[in-house]
N, C-alpha and C positions, 0 to 999 in steps of 0.2 A: 257393543258391548256395555253391561249397566253391571257397577261396582266388581267389575272383574272379571265376571262371568259370560262367555260368550255362549250367543246364541247357537243351538246346535248345529246350523246349517253354515257355520261360517268355515270348515273345511272346503265345500263344494260339492262338486262332483268327485272328486278325487277318490274318498274313501268307497267311492260306488267301484268304481272302477279295478282300484288295487284289489280290494277286499274279493271282488267278483272272480278276480282272475285268480285270487291264491285258492279260491272253495272250488273253482272247477281243474285245478291243479290236482289240487288232494281229490276230487273222484276221477282223474286221472290216472294216478297210480293206484287204488285202489282197484280200477279196472284193471291195471296194468298185473297185478299183483294177483288176482284172478287168474289171468290168460297164462300167468306162469305156474301157476300150480301144479304140484306133481301129484295127480289122483286126488280122492275124496277121502285120505286118510286124516283123519285126527294128527296123528304127529306132522304132517303137512300146515295142517292148517291150524292147528296152535302152537309148533315151534319152528316152520318155515325150513324144515329138514332137518335141524341143528346142524344149521350148515352157516350161520350169521359170521362176515371176517370183524375187523377189529376199526374199522371207519363205522359200520352199522351197527356195532354192540355198543360201540363208544358212545354214539350220538342217540342211539332207542334210552339205553342205559340213563343220559343226563336230559332227553327230552322227560321221560316218564317220572324222573327226579323232580325237576322243576317245570311246577304248572304256575297255574295262575296264585297259587300260595307263594311264588318267589317275584312275579311280575307284577302283583296287583297287593296281596296278602301280606308282601312283608315290607315294601314301603310303605303299605298303609299302618302298620304296624311302629316302624319306625317313624312314620311321622305324629302318630300317636304318642309313643311315649319316650321317644327321643331315642342319642345315640344308644343306651346299653342293650337294643335292642336289634343292633348291628352286632353284636358279640355272640348273636346266635350262628352266623357264620361259620361256627367252629366246627356248628354239624357236617359241614360238607368236606373237610379232609377226615373226620371220623368214618364216613359214608363209604369215604373212599378205599380206607382200608378195610372197612368188610367185605367191600368186592372183592377186596386182594384175599382176606382170610376165609372166608365162607364162600365165593362165586367158584376158586376151581375146583373145589372138594366137591360140591354140590352138585356141579357139572358135571363132572367124571362119574361119580354115585349112579346118576341121574339116567347119560348113558349107559354103563354099566346093566345096568336094571327094568331100561326102557322107560324110565319116569317118565309120565304128562305134567302131572299137578306137583306142588308139596307135598297133600296128603299122602301120594303115593311112596313116597321116600320115608315118610315120616312114619305110615301106616306098615308098609314092609319090616320098620325098625322095632315098631314097638307088638309087633301084632294082635293090634285092633283094628280089624280090615269095618268095625262100622262105627265104634262111637267115637275114636278120635278121625275117622274119615268124614263125618260130619261135623263134629266140634272146628276143627281146620277149616271147614267150606262156612263153617259157622261167622268162622275172623275172618276171611276172604273177603263173604258178606260185608260185615261190618266195616272192615278197610273200603270198600270199591263204592259203593253206593253212595257215604255222604263223599267221595273226592271226586266221584263226577258230578255229583249236584253242584260241587265249586266251582266247576270249570265248566258248567253250565252255566250259572251262576255270572261267571264274569266274563260269558258271552252276552250276557243279556249286558252288563255292567258298560261293556264296552259298544255294544251298539247304542246305548241309550246316549252317552256323549259324543258319539258319530252322528247319526243320523237323525233327521229331525220326526217329530210327531210324539203321541202321547201314548203309544203301544208300542213303543221303540227296544224295550227291556224284552218285552215279551216276543214280540218279531224275533230277534238277536239272541236269546236264548232258544227258541224254536228252530230258530238254524242252524244254529251249532250243531244242538242234539242231532238233526236230521240228517246233515251233513257226515257229522263222525259214525254215526250209527251205517249210515250206507256202505263205506269204506270198508268201514269196520266186517261187518257182514259179508259183502261181497268177497273179500280177498284174506281174510284170516291175518295171521300174524305176518305173512311175506308186504302187504299192506301196510299195518301197524307201522313193521321198521323203515318201510321205504317211506312211507308220507313222516317218519321222526328225525329220521335223516335231514329231509326239508326244516322243519320244524325247530329240531334243536339247534341248526344253525342259526335259523331267523331269532333265537329266544335267543341266544349268545351275543351277536350282535346287535338284538332291539336292548340289551340288559347294557349292555358296555354305550352304547349310542346315546339314550337314555341317562345315564349318570353324565355325560359329555356333555349333554343339551341342557340340563341344568345348571352344572357351572357356569355357561355359558350365558345361560340366560341372565345369573346375576355378574356377569363380567368379568369372568374366568376363575381361577384358582386362590389367587391370592384375595379378590372380594368375596370369593366366594368361602371360606374359611374364616374370615374378617366377619362377616355376617355371621356365619353358624355361632361364631362366639360368645355373638349378643344375646344367643337363645335364654330363656328362662331356667334356672341354676336345673330344676328336677329337669330337662330337656338332654343336661351334658353330664347326668349321673347316674347311678342306679339306687332305687328300684324304678327309675323312669315318670313320665308324667302321671300315672296313675298307680305307682305304686305297687304294680301288680311284679315286676319283674325283680325278685331278688335272685343274690347267686344262685342258690342253692336252687330254686325254683329253675332259673335261666339254665343251668349248668343239665340238669335231670333232662330239660326240654329239650338241648337241643344235641346230647350224649343219645337220647332213646328214639328220638325223634329221628336219626341217622340210622339206627341199627333197624327201628320197626321200616324205614321206607326201605332200607337192602333187602329185607326180609318179607315182604308182602310177597302177596302169589305172583302179578306183576312182573315183580323186578327175580324173583325166584323162576320164572320162566325163562326169561332173556339170561339166565347163567346156562339152563339147561339148550340153549337153543345157541350159543356160541359154539365154533367149529372148534375151538383148541383154548388149552387153559392158559398157554401163552396172550390168545386176544381177549380175554378175562386181566390179564393180569398191565396187558397194557391198556387195558381201557380204564383201571383202575387208576391209573397214574394220570389219565391225560381227563380223565373226571375230576378229578380231587385238585388240579392245577386251573384247567379252567374254570368252575363251577367257584373255586374261592375266589379266582380274579373277578368275576361277573358281581359275584354279592358285594363285595369292598367299593368294585368303583361303579357300581351301580344301582345296587338295591338301597343302599346306604347313604349315597350321596343323594338320589331322588327323593328320601325321607326325610332330610336334613333340609335338602333345599326348600322340599315342601311346606317345613315350618316359618320358614325365613320368608318366602312369597304369601302364605296363606296362615298368618298367626296361630295359633289357639287362643293367648290371652289378646285382653283389649286395652285401652291406652293405662288402666290403670292394674296392670296383671291380673287380671280374674279371668277364668275360664268360664267357658258358655256350660254346661250342665244339664241333665235333667231330671225332673222331680229326684227320681232313686239317687242321681249324684254323681252318674256317667257323665265323663268328659266330651263333647262335642267338637266335633270338626269346624271347623270356619264353614262359614254362612254358603262362602262361593264355592265349598267344597261339597255338602250336603248337608243334610237336615237333622241324621238318625245318628247313632253310635257306630251303626254298620257301614256309612260310608266314606271313613277313613282310606276303605280301598280303592279309593275315586283319585284319589291323589295325585297318582303319574299321570293319567288321563287330562285329569284336570290341567297339568303344568304346560303337558307339552302340547295340548288342545288352545290354549290360554297364550301361550307366550312364542312357539318356532315360530308361528306363521309372520307373527311380528319381528320377528330376530329377524328370519331367514329369505320371505315373501312366499317366492312359489316355491321353492326349494324348503324352506320352513313345512308348509301345507305337504309337502309329497313324504319328507321324511317323518313330520306327528304321524301321518299316517303307518308309513310302515312300521313304526316301533309300535305301534295298538297291534297291529296286523301280528305281531313276534308274540304280543300278551295273547293273542289271539291263538297262535301256533302254540305257545302254553298250555292251552287250555286243551286244544284239543287231543296232544298230543298225548296228556296224562289221562282225557278221558276214553280214548282209544284204548291206551294198554290196557285202562282194569275194565273196561268192559266187556275186551278181549280175555284175561285173565280169567273174572267171574262169571263168564259163558265156559270158559273151559272146565273150572271147578262144579257150578254144577251140573252141565254135561256128563264129564267124565265120572266124577267122585258121587251122584245122586241119580243122573239117571241112570247112565250104563250101568252102574255096581247093583241097585233095587229096582229099576223101575222097570228095563226094559234090556237087558245082560245082554238077548242074541239081536240085538239089533246091528244093522251092518256100519260099517263106515260112514257111507254117503249118508243113513239115516242120523248119524251122529253128527255129522255135520253140518247138516240143518236144523239139525235143535239146536245146536249152537248158536245157528244165526236169528233163530227164533227169540233166544232167550237174549240176545246184544237186545232187541227190538223190545222186548218187554222191558227191561233194563233199565233203556234209555228214557222210554213213554214214564216209568216210574220216578225216577230221577227228575224228567222234567216237572212230572206236575209238584213233587214235591218243594222244587222253586220259584212253583207259580205261586202255590199254596200258600207256603212259607212268606213269600214277598206282601200276599195280601191282610198277613197275620196282622194284630195292632203291637204283639211282640212278637217278631220273627223267630222263629227258635232256630234260622238257620244262623245267625250273628254272623259275624267278623269270618272272611276267609279262613284264618293262618287258627281262631279258635278251632272252625269246624275239623280245618287239617288236621291239627295234634290231637285233637279230639279219635279221629281215625287211624290217627300211625298210632295211638295206645293201644287201640285192639289191633294192630300186627306185632305189636312189640310181643306180645303177648305167646306167639310161637319159641320167642327166643330162648329161653330154657332149654325147649327141648332140642331148637337147633346145636346149640354148643354140647349138647350130651350125646346127642347124637352122630355127629362129626366128629369131637375128640375125646368126650370122659367116658361115655357105654356105659355109664351107672346105672341109669334110672329104668323103671320097670313102665309097663303098659298103666300102672293104675294109678302110678303116680304121675304119670304127663296127662292123665283124665282129669284126676281131683287138681292141679295144679293149674289148667289149663281155663279148669274151670272156676276155678276158684279169682285169678287171676279176669278173666272175665267179670263176673259180678263183685268185684269191688271196680272196676270200672265204669262199672252201668250205677252204683252207688254214689259216687265221686262226679257222673258227669249231672248234666240238667234235667237229664228222662227221669233222673228220682225222682227233684221236686214235683214232678208231672205227675207222677205217681203216686208218690204217698206224700205228697207236702213236704213240710218239715221237721219230721221224722226224723231225728238224729242231727236234724240242719247248721245245730252249732257246731258237731263235732266233723264232721265233715267238711265244713264250711272252712277251719281250721285247718285241716288235710292238706284239703286243696289250696292251703298259701304257704304249707313249706317243700313240697317236691309236686313235681309234676305227675297229674294220675296217672297215665301210663307206669311212670317208676313207682310207686304206688302198689298200682296191678302188677307189676312185675318180682317186686319185696313179696308180695305174699305168694305169689305162683310159686316162683321158685321154693319159698321156705314147705310150700305144703309138698311140693314135687320131690324135694329132697327125702322130708319124714316120711312121706309115705314107700318112697323108691327104698329109703332104708331101711324101712320096718318089711317090706318086701323081699327085700338081702336076707334079711335075719328068717325069713319062713320062706325058703324055695318052694316049700307044696303046695303055697297058696295060687305062687303064680310062674309054676313049672310049663315051659315051652310057648310061653306069651312075647318073650322078645328075641329076636334073629340078632347078630352081630354084625355092624358096620365094619368093614376089612381097612385096615389104618393108612 
């Protein structure tokens, strides 16, 4: 060990055995899902026959929601910004309420009308077979690709820490992408759900074990909290170390991240796949109780303990920063701002073996496999959902409406492979970029969620209000997506500093997804109101969803 950093081989051969066994088990579940299929229908491949019980539904919803965002990104953000980001856990009970409120209605209407994707229900309500279908598919693409990217990125980070070799990151990213692609393509929703049961159990256990381990490393609860109390004042107050998380920004990010995560295509399709409304209501309660506990006693403890073990300030109280002023992690954790995400891996690998001996090696590896499970469970869900969106909403509707059920499922499999390769290329290219455009996992994850949040006005109107119109829905959704693009890093890549001052000020006020939602809702309501007062212009464009 040098300067607190262990060599990459310090965990010995244990990671090879445990990770290898885990990956083989996933492939076995993928094959079992294929053997249990009921024909080659789209409904069976994409929705597992709409017959999932509460155990499978609970764990697959949890596994899809909690990804490497939770087990790498969130601890990294608490490590960087301090206790203020722990309040982000408020998004978990809100997400549970969203499952309870939206899930049962979406499931019932979807079953009655034979809906396969979110666009099916939205198009049926607003009467827009082309415009809205393509826009909703685009939202799914904008959400799913970044989320698959950050899961593959997590695989690379874990591999880099677990296994020796200069190419460990690339090898780990490729392996995670390949294994995930194979079992999703082979077994469809059934394989995804069954592997999510395994992965969901692992991620819950991993989060709680990680929090317990960090407290144990620091000598127990008393010494842990005494050490945390001595952290720099910025780490123990809002807006945090970097000054980013003002109360209004944190509130909007927490609120809309939860809602956006619950109406993104992969979760929407899990509502369709549930056996009954009671299954979803029970899943909502389990989700809110278990994951809130995991966040407070896992994520928060790891991030704060990480600041104690690997301080961000030197003896004089100064932070390491880049030339641009961005705060850097401790040298033992990483060299760039994007490497705050490694804090959990570094703490476990560097301290558990010393604390517990061989048992610590096994425990550290199991927790790291839980992180891999979290990454793969979200990657598989989003790959599967994106395949359904492009196959059903684009290929079936506009390319080959006459395609057989068997052809459609094979097109879905090909799309899973194509999107996986695209995401892998983005990860590898981004890693080699001097200014990695992918950034930290949480930042990229919140950007992806901001896109899916733009489905919220239509969802609320369709399920409860039923006052919107086709043109209002299209205009609002386009406005929201354009607003997010303008506030995202992509705008500066395309337009330079045009409106940079205004956009920068807006990003500091509230979450960019909230800005998109605000303009989306205003335009949706205004255009729908105008159409309501000019019924001849929109006659026949909207059907009503039964209450």
